[in-house]
C-alpha positions in Angstrom: -16.1 -95.5 -69.1 -19.5 -94.8 -67.4 -19.2 -93.6 -63.9 -20.9 -95.8 -61.3 -23.8 -94.1 -59.8 -23.8 -96.0 -56.5 -21.0 -97.4 -54.3 -20.5 -101.1 -53.8 -18.1 -100.9 -50.9 -20.5 -100.2 -48.0 -20.5 -102.8 -45.2 -24.0 -104.2 -44.8 -25.6 -106.9 -42.7 -28.4 -109.4 -43.1 -31.0 -109.0 -40.4 -30.4 -112.6 -39.4 -27.3 -111.1 -37.6 -29.3 -108.4 -35.9 -30.4 -109.6 -32.5 -33.1 -107.0 -31.9 -35.0 -108.2 -34.9 -34.8 -111.8 -33.8 -36.0 -111.0 -30.3 -39.1 -113.1 -31.3 -37.2 -116.2 -30.1 -36.5 -114.7 -26.7 -39.9 -113.2 -25.9 -42.3 -115.1 -28.2 -44.8 -115.6 -25.4 -44.1 -112.3 -23.7 -46.9 -109.8 -23.2 -46.9 -106.2 -24.5 -45.2 -103.4 -22.5 -46.1 -99.8 -22.5 -42.9 -97.8 -23.0 -42.2 -94.1 -22.8 -39.4 -92.9 -25.1 -37.9 -89.4 -24.5 -35.8 -87.5 -27.1 -34.3 -84.1 -27.3 -32.1 -83.7 -30.4 -29.4 -81.6 -31.9 -31.8 -78.7 -32.8 -32.1 -78.0 -29.0 -35.7 -76.8 -29.3 -37.5 -79.1 -26.9 -38.4 -82.6 -25.8 -40.4 -85.2 -27.7 -42.3 -87.8 -25.8 -43.8 -91.0 -27.3 -45.7 -93.7 -25.5 -45.7 -97.0 -27.4 -47.1 -100.4 -26.9 -44.3 -102.9 -27.7 -44.2 -106.6 -28.0 -42.0 -109.1 -30.1 -44.2 -108.5 -33.2 -45.4 -104.9 -33.1 -44.7 -101.4 -32.1 -47.9 -99.2 -31.8 -47.8 -95.5 -31.0 -50.3 -94.8 -28.2 -49.6 -91.1 -27.5 -47.1 -88.4 -28.1 -46.5 -84.8 -26.9 -43.8 -82.1 -27.0 -42.4 -79.8 -24.3 -40.6 -76.7 -25.6 -37.5 -75.6 -23.8 -37.9 -72.1 -22.2 -35.4 -69.7 -23.7 -33.1 -69.7 -20.6 -32.8 -73.5 -20.7 -32.2 -73.4 -24.4 -29.5 -70.9 -24.1 -27.7 -72.9 -21.3 -27.9 -76.0 -23.5 -26.3 -74.1 -26.4 -23.6 -72.9 -24.1 -22.9 -76.4 -23.0 -22.9 -77.8 -26.6 -20.4 -75.1 -27.7 -18.1 -75.5 -24.8 -18.9 -72.1 -23.3 -20.3 -73.5 -20.0 -18.0 -74.2 -17.0 -18.0 -77.6 -15.4 -20.1 -76.6 -12.4 -22.6 -75.1 -14.8 -22.8 -78.3 -16.8 -23.3 -80.3 -13.6 -26.2 -78.0 -12.6 -27.7 -78.2 -16.1 -27.5 -82.0 -16.0 -29.8 -82.0 -13.0 -32.1 -79.1 -14.1 -32.6 -80.9 -17.4 -33.4 -84.1 -15.6 -36.1 -82.3 -13.6 -37.5 -80.8 -16.8 -37.7 -84.3 -18.4 -39.5 -85.6 -15.2 -41.9 -82.6 -14.9 -43.2 -83.1 -18.5 -43.2 -86.9 -18.6 -46.8 -87.2 -17.7 -49.5 -85.9 -20.0 -52.8 -85.2 -18.4 -54.7 -87.0 -21.1 -52.7 -90.2 -20.6 -54.5 -92.6 -18.3 -52.2 -95.6 -19.0 -49.0 -95.4 -17.1 -45.8 -96.6 -18.8 -43.8 -99.5 -17.4 -40.4 -98.5 -18.8 -38.7 -95.2 -19.8 -36.1 -94.9 -22.5 -34.3 -91.5 -22.1 -31.9 -90.4 -24.8 -30.8 -87.2 -23.1 -29.4 -84.0 -24.6 -26.2 -84.5 -26.5 -23.7 -81.8 -25.8 -20.6 -83.6 -27.0 -20.1 -86.4 -29.5 -16.6 -87.4 -30.7 -16.6 -90.8 -32.6 -12.9 -90.7 -33.3 -11.7 -94.2 -32.6 -8.4 -92.9 -31.1 -10.3 -91.2 -28.1 -14.1 -91.6 -28.5 -16.4 -89.7 -26.1 -20.0 -88.8 -25.9 -22.1 -86.9 -23.3 -25.8 -86.7 -23.0 -27.2 -84.5 -20.2 -30.3 -85.1 -18.2 -30.1 -86.9 -14.8 -32.4 -89.9 -15.1 -32.9 -90.4 -11.4 -35.6 -87.7 -11.4 -37.7 -89.6 -13.9 -37.3 -92.9 -11.9 -38.4 -91.1 -8.7 -41.4 -89.3 -10.4 -42.7 -92.3 -12.3 -41.5 -95.1 -10.0 -40.5 -97.3 -13.0 -37.2 -98.4 -14.5 -35.4 -95.8 -16.6 -32.8 -96.7 -19.2 -30.4 -93.9 -20.3 -26.9 -93.4 -21.6 -27.4 -95.6 -24.6 -24.3 -94.6 -26.6 -21.5 -95.3 -24.2 -21.6 -99.2 -24.4 -21.3 -99.2 -28.1 -18.4 -96.7 -28.0 -16.6 -98.9 -25.4 -16.9 -101.8 -27.8 -15.2 -99.8 -30.5 -18.3 -98.3 -32.2 -19.3 -94.8 -33.0 -22.3 -94.8 -30.6 -24.5 -93.8 -33.5 -26.8 -94.0 -35.3 -28.9 -96.2 -33.0 -32.4 -95.8 -34.3 -31.8 -98.5 -36.9 -33.6 -101.3 -35.0 -36.7 -99.2 -34.9 -36.6 -98.3 -38.6 -36.3 -101.9 -39.6 -39.0 -103.1 -37.2 -41.5 -100.6 -38.6 -40.6 -100.1 -42.3 -38.9 -103.2 -43.6 -40.9 -104.5 -46.6 -40.3 -107.7 -48.5 -39.5 -107.0 -52.1 -38.5 -103.4 -51.5 -35.5 -101.2 -50.8 -36.6 -98.6 -48.3 -34.5 -95.8 -46.9 -35.5 -94.0 -43.7 -33.9 -90.6 -43.5 -34.2 -88.6 -40.2 -33.8 -84.8 -40.6 -33.1 -83.6 -37.2 -30.1 -81.2 -36.5 -28.1 -83.9 -38.2 -29.3 -86.2 -41.0 -29.0 -89.9 -40.8 -30.2 -92.6 -43.2 -31.1 -96.3 -42.7 -31.1 -98.4 -45.8 -33.3 -101.5 -45.7 -33.0 -103.6 -48.8 -35.2 -106.7 -48.7 -35.3 -107.6 -52.4 -33.5 -110.9 -51.9 -33.2 -113.4 -49.1 -35.2 -114.2 -46.0 -34.0 -111.2 -44.2 -33.2 -107.6 -45.4 -29.8 -106.2 -45.8 -29.3 -103.1 -43.6 -26.9 -100.2 -43.3 -27.1 -96.8 -41.6 -24.9 -93.7 -41.1 -25.0 -89.9 -40.6 -25.0 -88.0 -43.9 -24.1 -84.6 -42.4 -26.1 -81.5 -41.4 -29.9 -81.3 -41.7 -31.4 -78.4 -39.8 -28.6 -77.3 -37.6 -27.0 -74.8 -40.0 -30.4 -73.5 -41.1 -31.5 -72.9 -37.5 -28.2 -71.2 -36.6 -28.6 -68.8 -39.6 -32.1 -67.9 -38.5 -31.0 -67.2 -35.0 -28.2 -65.1 -36.3 -30.4 -63.0 -38.6 -33.0 -62.5 -36.0 -30.7 -62.0 -32.9 -32.2 -65.1 -31.3 -35.9 -64.0 -31.8 -36.6 -66.9 -34.2 -35.2 -70.4 -34.1 -36.1 -72.0 -37.5 -37.2 -71.1 -41.0 -40.9 -71.9 -40.6 -42.1 -73.9 -43.6 -38.9 -72.8 -45.5 -40.5 -69.4 -46.0 -37.2 -67.5 -46.2 -35.4 -70.2 -48.3 -38.3 -70.1 -50.8 -37.6 -66.4 -51.5 -33.9 -66.8 -52.2 -31.5 -68.3 -54.8 -28.7 -70.7 -53.7 -25.1 -69.8 -54.5 -23.6 -72.4 -56.7 -20.1 -71.1 -56.0 -20.5 -71.6 -52.2 -22.2 -74.9 -52.6 -19.4 -76.3 -54.7 -16.9 -75.2 -52.0 -18.8 -76.6 -49.1 -19.5 -79.9 -50.8 -15.8 -80.6 -50.8 -15.9 -81.2 -47.0 -14.1 -84.5 -46.4 -16.9 -85.9 -44.2 -19.2 -86.5 -47.1 -16.6 -88.8 -48.8 -15.8 -90.7 -45.7 -17.0 -94.3 -45.8 -19.4 -95.6 -43.2 -19.5 -96.5 -40.3 -19.6 -92.8 -39.6 -21.4 -90.3 -37.4 -21.2 -86.6 -36.8 -22.7 -83.7 -34.7 -22.2 -80.1 -33.7 -18.5 -80.8 -33.1 -18.1 -81.0 -36.9 -21.2 -79.1 -38.3 -22.0 -76.8 -35.4 -21.2 -73.2 -34.4 -17.5 -73.2 -35.6 -18.4 -74.6 -39.1 -21.4 -72.2 -39.3 -19.3 -69.2 -38.4 -17.0 -69.9 -41.2 -19.6 -70.5 -43.9 -21.8 -67.7 -42.7 -18.9 -65.2 -43.1 -18.5 -66.6 -46.6 -22.2 -65.8 -47.4 -21.7 -62.2 -46.1 -18.6 -61.7 -48.2 -20.5 -63.0 -51.2 -23.2 -60.4 -50.6 -26.0 -62.9 -50.1 -29.2 -61.7 -48.6 -30.8 -63.6 -45.7 -33.1 -65.3 -48.2 -30.2 -66.3 -50.5 -28.2 -67.6 -47.5 -31.1 -69.7 -46.2 -31.7 -71.0 -49.8 -28.0 -72.0 -50.0 -28.0 -73.7 -46.6 -31.2 -75.6 -47.4 -29.8 -76.7 -50.8 -26.6 -77.7 -49.0 -28.5 -80.2 -46.8 -30.4 -81.6 -49.8 -27.3 -82.1 -51.9 -25.3 -83.7 -49.1 -28.1 -86.2 -48.6 -28.1 -87.2 -52.2 -24.2 -87.2 -52.4 -24.1 -89.7 -49.5 -26.6 -92.0 -51.2 -24.6 -92.0 -54.4 -21.2 -92.6 -52.6 -22.2 -94.9 -49.8 -25.3 -97.0 -50.8 -24.9 -100.1 -52.9 -28.0 -99.4 -54.9 -30.9 -97.0 -55.4 -33.9 -97.2 -53.0 -37.5 -97.5 -54.3 -38.9 -95.5 -51.4 -37.4 -92.8 -49.1 -39.2 -92.0 -45.9 -38.3 -88.6 -44.4 -38.8 -88.0 -40.7 -37.7 -85.5 -38.0 -38.3 -81.8 -37.9 -36.8 -81.1 -41.3 -39.5 -83.2 -43.0 -41.9 -80.4 -42.0 -40.0 -78.0 -44.2 -41.5 -78.2 -47.7 -38.7 -76.4 -49.3 -36.1 -78.8 -47.9 -38.3 -81.8 -48.8 -38.8 -80.6 -52.3 -35.1 -80.1 -52.8 -34.3 -83.6 -51.4 -36.9 -85.2 -53.6 -35.5 -83.4 -56.7 -31.9 -84.5 -56.1 -32.8 -88.0 -55.1 -35.0 -88.5 -58.2 -32.2 -87.2 -60.4 -30.0 -89.9 -58.9 -32.4 -92.8 -58.4 -34.9 -92.1 -61.2 -38.2 -90.3 -61.5 -40.2 -93.2 -60.1 -38.6 -92.9 -56.7 -41.3 -92.5 -54.0 -40.3 -89.8 -51.4 -42.8 -89.5 -48.5 -42.8 -88.4 -44.9 -43.1 -90.7 -41.9 -46.4 -88.9 -41.2 -47.7 -90.4 -44.5 -46.2 -93.7 -43.4 -48.2 -93.8 -40.2 -45.8 -92.1 -37.7 -45.8 -88.4 -36.9 -42.6 -86.7 -37.7 -41.5 -86.1 -34.1 -42.5 -89.5 -32.8 -40.0 -91.7 -34.5 -36.8 -90.8 -32.5 -38.4 -91.0 -29.0 -40.1 -94.3 -30.0 -36.8 -95.7 -31.2 -35.2 -95.1 -27.8 -38.3 -96.6 -26.2 -37.7 -99.7 -28.2 -34.0 -99.8 -27.2 -35.0 -99.5 -23.5 -37.4 -102.4 -24.0 -34.6 -104.5 -25.5 -32.2 -103.6 -22.8 -34.5 -104.8 -20.0 -34.9 -108.1 -21.9 -31.1 -108.5 -22.1 -31.0 -108.1 -25.9 -28.2 -106.1 -27.6 -29.5 -103.1 -29.5 -26.5 -102.1 -31.7 -25.9 -103.1 -35.3 -22.2 -103.8 -35.8 -22.1 -102.7 -39.4 -23.9 -99.5 -38.6 -21.8 -98.3 -35.6 -18.6 -100.2 -36.3 -18.5 -101.9 -32.9 -16.6 -105.1 -32.3 -19.5 -107.0 -30.8 -23.2 -106.7 -30.0 -23.7 -105.1 -26.6 -26.5 -104.1 -24.3 -27.3 -100.4 -24.8 -28.2 -98.2 -21.8 -27.7 -98.1 -18.1 -30.7 -98.9 -15.9 -32.0 -97.1 -12.8 -34.5 -99.1 -10.9 -37.4 -97.2 -9.2 
């Protein structure tokens, strides 16, 4: 019997059930708002800012910029994420990071002041286990509200968790708004520290069918390896240069791909708690025992990300997409992009179109901050932002807590 190439068991939803997409009915006559979205992700390299003009019909990127974390702040964030910081240090970091967000929230070239801020914050803990779910994003939002004197929406994930969801992924509404195409099945795959995919299938019906989940690690293990090999002097494999010089270990890949997370059915989300320092320490020691050079180790970790992306598509998507849009920092790594394209075309067929969000009109590091800008815009209009089949929540809820200026 021929093995099925794609799963048919994934829970999906029609967009008619997704309130953020039907917000047209609520704000059909509303004017556009200028919204600032702020995101610092699992890679802990810095903060991405995106100013967007949003109304019920369109999202337009107006301006973006990046603020790199100084080495001392990056080190403290790593300590908090790995549980090495004491409670009073985490409290101090929460406020220091809030001031950092505020200090870099205004670009001198930007003459148009935003009306709303959506602040994701820096995740230092995320446990979606339904028995005792918890998540924590650092960065006190009061400093942004005081600096900009506009409402700030933050702490987006907690409401979904309280309603029985995983609190992730939450960028689905943005992906659908920007990239849903009638007659096509499009996947948007963010390659941050963690990889997540949004499947948007609009080949039938008046609204697309949507599903989204985390596939596993993207850059986090690669970045940790570079830091280990350089004693912290470098933080990423620029352009995949080291991976390009190595050969992946098939034996190690076969072992790592047996991790139970990849076979777990959505809704699912993950983070450093599962694929962070503890996991890296284990697999890095395996590369050393196997005698891998730094180039071979980076090639193996890069290939691991690519294969886990393809494995999740095969196991958890009902059908093959026609287009895959890669975004996030990993989409700037040509070696990783080439490996993902190779494995997805082997799975979906040689005609599969794999492009970056840059090629689709959105710079790589603008998508995630813009997504939380949209969620802030929805929150202030009283519109739920979570998709039940994506997060597993019992009901649609308002995402984020609001601090008024």
